[in-house]
C-alpha positions as CSV (number, residue, x, y, z in Angstrom):
1,M,150.7,-74.3,39.0
2,P,150.6,-71.7,41.8
3,T,147.1,-70.3,42.9
4,M,146.7,-66.8,41.6
5,Q,145.5,-64.5,44.3
6,P,142.7,-62.0,43.3
7,L,143.8,-58.5,42.8
8,M,142.5,-56.4,45.9
9,L,141.4,-53.0,44.8
10,P,140.9,-50.2,47.2
11,P,137.3,-49.5,48.0
12,L,135.7,-46.6,46.4
13,V,134.8,-43.7,48.6
14,I,132.8,-41.8,46.0
15,E,130.7,-43.2,43.1
16,T,128.5,-41.3,40.9
17,Q,126.5,-42.2,37.7
18,N,125.1,-39.5,35.4
19,L,124.7,-37.2,38.5
20,T,122.7,-34.2,37.5
21,K,121.6,-31.2,39.6
22,A,119.5,-28.5,37.9
23,F,118.2,-25.3,39.1
24,G,115.3,-24.5,36.8
25,Q,116.7,-24.8,33.2
26,Q,120.4,-24.3,34.5
27,K,122.4,-27.6,35.1
28,A,124.9,-26.9,37.9
29,L,126.0,-30.6,37.5
30,D,125.6,-32.3,34.1
31,G,126.0,-36.2,34.0
32,V,128.9,-36.5,36.5
33,N,130.5,-39.9,36.5
34,L,133.2,-40.6,39.2
35,Q,134.9,-43.5,40.8
36,V,137.1,-42.2,43.6
37,V,139.5,-44.3,45.7
38,P,140.6,-43.2,49.3
39,G,143.3,-40.5,49.5
40,A,144.0,-36.8,49.3
41,I,141.7,-35.6,46.5
42,G,141.7,-32.3,44.9
43,L,138.5,-30.9,43.4
44,L,139.6,-28.2,41.2
45,G,137.7,-25.7,39.1
46,P,136.9,-22.0,38.6
47,N,134.3,-20.2,40.7
48,G,130.8,-21.6,39.6
49,A,132.2,-24.7,38.1
50,G,129.9,-27.0,40.4
51,K,132.4,-28.0,43.0
52,S,130.3,-27.0,46.0
53,T,127.0,-28.3,44.4
54,L,128.8,-31.7,43.9
55,I,129.7,-31.8,47.7
56,K,126.3,-30.7,48.8
57,C,124.6,-33.3,46.7
58,L,126.8,-36.0,48.0
59,L,126.0,-34.9,51.6
60,Q,122.3,-34.6,50.8
61,L,122.2,-30.9,51.5
62,Q,120.8,-30.4,48.1
63,P,118.5,-33.0,46.4
64,I,119.8,-34.7,43.2
65,T,117.8,-34.0,40.1
66,S,118.7,-37.3,38.4
67,G,121.4,-40.0,38.4
68,S,122.8,-41.6,41.5
69,A,125.7,-41.5,43.9
70,R,127.3,-43.5,46.7
71,L,129.6,-42.2,49.5
72,L,131.6,-44.7,51.5
73,G,129.6,-47.5,49.8
74,R,126.2,-46.3,50.9
75,E,123.4,-45.0,48.7
76,V,123.0,-41.1,48.8
77,G,119.4,-40.5,49.2
78,S,118.4,-43.5,51.2
79,E,121.3,-43.9,53.7
80,G,122.0,-40.3,54.5
81,R,122.0,-40.6,58.3
82,E,124.6,-43.4,58.3
83,I,126.6,-41.4,55.7
84,R,126.7,-38.3,57.8
85,K,128.0,-40.2,60.9
86,R,131.2,-41.0,58.9
87,V,131.7,-37.6,57.0
88,G,133.2,-34.3,58.0
89,Y,132.4,-31.1,56.2
90,T,133.8,-27.6,56.2
91,P,131.4,-25.3,54.1
92,E,132.9,-22.4,52.2
93,Q,130.7,-19.9,54.2
94,D,130.9,-19.6,57.9
95,C,128.0,-21.1,59.7
96,H,128.7,-20.5,63.4
97,I,126.1,-20.0,66.0
98,P,126.2,-16.4,67.4
99,G,127.1,-16.0,71.0
100,M,128.9,-19.3,71.5
101,V,132.6,-19.4,72.3
102,G,134.8,-21.8,70.2
103,C,135.1,-24.7,72.5
104,E,131.4,-24.7,73.2
105,Y,130.6,-24.8,69.5
106,V,132.8,-27.7,68.7
107,T,131.5,-29.5,71.7
108,Y,127.9,-28.9,70.6
109,C,128.9,-30.3,67.1
110,A,130.2,-33.4,68.7
111,Q,127.1,-33.9,70.6
112,L,125.1,-33.5,67.4
113,C,127.1,-36.4,66.1
114,G,126.0,-38.6,69.1
115,L,128.8,-38.1,71.6
116,P,127.7,-37.8,75.3
117,F,128.6,-34.4,76.7
118,Q,131.8,-35.3,78.7
119,A,133.3,-37.2,75.7
120,A,132.2,-34.5,73.3
121,R,133.9,-31.9,75.5
122,Q,137.1,-33.8,75.7
123,R,137.1,-34.6,72.0
124,A,136.5,-30.9,71.2
125,H,139.5,-29.8,73.2
126,E,141.7,-32.4,71.5
127,M,140.7,-31.2,68.0
128,L,141.1,-27.5,69.1
129,D,144.6,-28.5,70.2
130,F,145.3,-30.2,66.9
131,V,144.3,-27.2,64.9
132,G,146.6,-25.0,67.0
133,M,143.9,-23.0,68.9
134,G,145.0,-21.9,72.4
135,Q,143.2,-19.6,74.7
136,E,141.2,-18.2,71.7
137,R,138.9,-21.3,72.2
138,Y,137.3,-19.4,75.2
139,R,136.4,-16.3,73.2
140,K,133.2,-15.8,71.4
141,I,133.4,-16.8,67.7
142,E,132.4,-13.3,66.5
143,S,135.7,-11.9,67.7
144,Y,137.7,-14.5,65.7
145,S,139.9,-13.5,62.8
146,T,139.5,-15.4,59.4
147,G,142.3,-17.8,60.2
148,M,140.8,-18.8,63.6
149,R,137.3,-19.3,62.0
150,Q,138.9,-21.7,59.4
151,R,140.6,-23.6,62.2
152,L,137.4,-23.9,64.2
153,K,135.6,-25.3,61.0
154,L,138.3,-27.8,60.6
155,A,138.1,-28.8,64.3
156,Q,134.2,-29.3,64.1
157,A,134.7,-31.4,60.9
158,M,137.0,-33.7,62.6
159,V,135.4,-34.0,66.1
160,H,133.5,-37.1,65.4
161,D,136.4,-39.0,63.9
162,P,135.1,-39.2,60.3
163,E,136.4,-41.4,57.5
164,I,136.3,-38.6,54.8
165,I,136.4,-34.9,55.1
166,F,135.1,-32.4,52.5
167,L,136.8,-29.1,52.7
168,D,135.3,-26.3,50.6
169,E,137.8,-23.5,50.0
170,P,139.5,-23.9,53.4
171,T,142.2,-21.2,52.7
172,N,139.7,-18.4,51.6
173,G,140.7,-15.0,53.0
174,L,143.9,-16.2,54.7
175,D,147.4,-14.6,54.2
176,P,150.3,-16.8,52.9
177,K,151.3,-17.9,56.4
178,G,147.7,-18.8,57.3
179,Q,147.4,-20.7,54.1
180,A,150.4,-22.7,54.7
181,Q,149.4,-23.6,58.3
182,I,146.0,-24.8,57.2
183,L,147.4,-26.8,54.3
184,D,149.9,-28.5,56.7
185,L,147.1,-29.5,59.0
186,V,145.0,-30.9,56.0
187,N,148.1,-32.6,54.6
188,S,148.4,-34.6,57.8
189,L,144.9,-35.8,57.8
190,W,145.5,-38.4,55.0
191,K,149.4,-38.9,55.4
192,R,149.4,-39.4,59.2
193,Y,145.8,-40.5,60.0
194,G,144.4,-42.2,56.9
195,I,141.4,-39.8,56.7
196,T,140.4,-39.3,53.1
197,V,140.3,-35.6,52.2
198,V,138.4,-33.9,49.4
199,L,139.9,-30.4,49.0
200,S,137.6,-28.2,46.9
201,S,139.5,-25.1,45.5
202,H,140.1,-22.8,42.6
203,L,143.7,-22.3,43.8
204,L,146.1,-24.5,41.9
205,H,148.8,-24.1,44.5
206,D,146.7,-25.6,47.3
207,V,145.8,-28.7,45.3
208,D,149.2,-29.2,43.8
209,R,150.8,-29.0,47.3
210,I,148.8,-31.7,49.1
211,C,146.6,-33.8,46.6
212,E,147.4,-37.0,45.0
213,Q,144.2,-37.3,42.9
214,I,143.0,-34.5,40.7
215,I,139.4,-34.0,39.7
216,I,139.0,-30.9,37.3
217,I,135.3,-29.8,37.0
218,A,133.9,-26.9,34.9
219,R,130.3,-26.1,33.8
220,G,129.2,-28.9,35.8
221,R,131.1,-31.5,34.0
222,V,134.2,-33.6,34.9
223,L,137.0,-32.8,32.5
224,V,139.8,-34.6,34.1
225,H,140.1,-37.3,36.8
226,D,143.7,-38.8,37.3
227,T,146.6,-38.9,39.7
228,L,148.7,-35.8,39.9
229,E,151.7,-38.1,39.1
230,N,150.1,-39.2,35.8
231,L,149.3,-35.5,34.9
232,K,152.8,-34.4,35.5
233,A,154.2,-37.4,33.6
234,R,152.2,-36.3,30.6
235,R,154.2,-33.0,30.8
236,R,157.6,-34.5,31.4
237,G,158.6,-34.0,27.9
238,A,158.4,-30.1,28.3
239,A,160.8,-27.7,29.8
240,E,161.4,-23.9,30.1
241,V,164.8,-22.8,29.0
242,V,166.3,-19.4,30.3
243,L,168.9,-17.9,28.0
244,S,171.0,-14.7,28.0
245,G,170.5,-14.2,24.2
246,R,170.3,-15.8,20.8
247,H,166.6,-16.8,21.3
248,Q,165.9,-16.9,17.5
249,E,168.7,-19.2,16.9
250,F,167.6,-21.6,19.7
251,E,163.9,-21.5,18.5
252,S,165.2,-22.3,15.0
253,A,167.2,-25.3,16.2
254,C,164.2,-26.6,18.1
255,L,162.0,-26.3,15.0
256,R,164.5,-28.3,13.0
257,R,164.0,-31.2,15.4
258,N,160.2,-30.8,15.3
259,W,160.1,-29.5,18.8
260,A,157.3,-27.1,19.4
261,C,158.5,-24.0,21.2
262,E,157.2,-20.7,22.2
263,P,158.5,-17.5,24.0
264,L,156.6,-16.9,27.4
265,P,155.8,-13.5,28.9
266,N,158.5,-14.1,31.7
267,G,161.2,-14.2,28.9
268,H,161.6,-18.0,29.2
269,I,161.2,-20.3,26.1
270,K,158.9,-23.2,26.5
271,V,160.1,-26.4,24.6
272,E,158.3,-29.7,24.0
273,H,161.2,-32.0,23.6
274,H,159.1,-35.2,24.0
275,S,161.7,-37.0,26.2
276,D,161.7,-38.5,29.7
277,S,165.1,-36.8,30.5
278,L,166.6,-33.5,29.6
279,N,169.5,-35.2,27.7
280,S,168.2,-34.5,24.2
281,L,167.6,-30.8,25.2
282,L,171.1,-30.5,26.7
283,G,172.5,-32.1,23.7
284,L,170.9,-29.4,21.3
285,L,172.2,-26.7,23.4
286,D,175.7,-28.1,23.3
287,E,175.5,-28.6,19.6
288,I,174.8,-25.0,19.0
289,K,177.2,-23.8,21.8
290,L,174.5,-22.1,23.6
291,P,174.9,-22.5,27.5
292,P,171.5,-21.9,29.2
293,L,171.1,-19.7,32.4
294,E,168.6,-22.3,33.7
295,I,166.4,-25.2,32.5
296,I,163.2,-25.8,34.4
297,P,161.8,-29.2,33.6
298,S,158.1,-30.0,33.4
299,P,156.9,-26.5,34.5
300,N,153.4,-25.9,35.8
301,A,152.1,-29.4,34.8
302,L,148.8,-28.9,36.8
303,E,148.3,-25.4,35.5
304,E,148.7,-26.5,31.9
305,T,146.3,-29.4,32.4
306,F,143.8,-27.1,34.0
307,V,143.9,-24.4,31.4
308,Q,143.7,-27.1,28.6
309,A,140.7,-28.7,30.2
310,L,139.0,-25.3,30.5
311,E,139.8,-24.4,26.9
312,I,138.2,-27.7,25.8
313,S,135.2,-26.9,27.9
314,H,134.6,-23.5,26.3
315,A,135.1,-24.9,22.9
316,T,132.5,-27.6,23.3
317,A,130.1,-25.5,25.3
């Protein structure tokens, strides 16, 4: 009989057990339990959900009220210095030092992480090149646009070559072009360089574009933790159908097959056809001789999951 090799599971980058953070009587985090493997991770939730508080507790920027947490295999609370050597962080709010120019600031951040001055300066310019900052690096930070400040925050978070980077609302205040540029940079961190990214955002589009794992949090509780692929697979049996007319006839035909359907504000009809392919839906349309203008499979899977999770949260609050 051949020898069975043990299954090698990826190491956990984040572990929490009943992690709670309270401000007086208000619980910002309420018994958070997570086991997160490396990758591109989306931390998704509305404003005030507890996303930033979770990150700050993991980084020991705020003390944990109760429960425990481990980051990169080390205990948060007792091994904070070792953890911070291996972690990058871009806070939601700017925290630059007034009067410094961009390259000085990133060099200083590298020195704080233990790099000697010459190595810190070289590394700072490498990271500023990576985020696409040219001569702007020699200007004072106060003169920077929002987009340049976001790039600068990303450069300082990477300057010490971390294993995991926490990005708190990195596209805040950017126009669509700036958002796309920042997301492309963030996307490359995991896919090209193997750096785990935790992207905290209330913007579904940002998370859907680059993240493989999804954590949905609301009212300080984790509502969903799964891969984006799995979440989309659960919605694979749904589609939006665009018709030129005869909407009532189509809805009646769907109901005869026990398919839930509902008209949407955009004029489309959402159909739950419970199939991995569109063949059954196409067969129904052919049966009633109703050619569709368009069929959109599995629309807005992440958005639907997000909305449903929030509805459950409000119902149980």
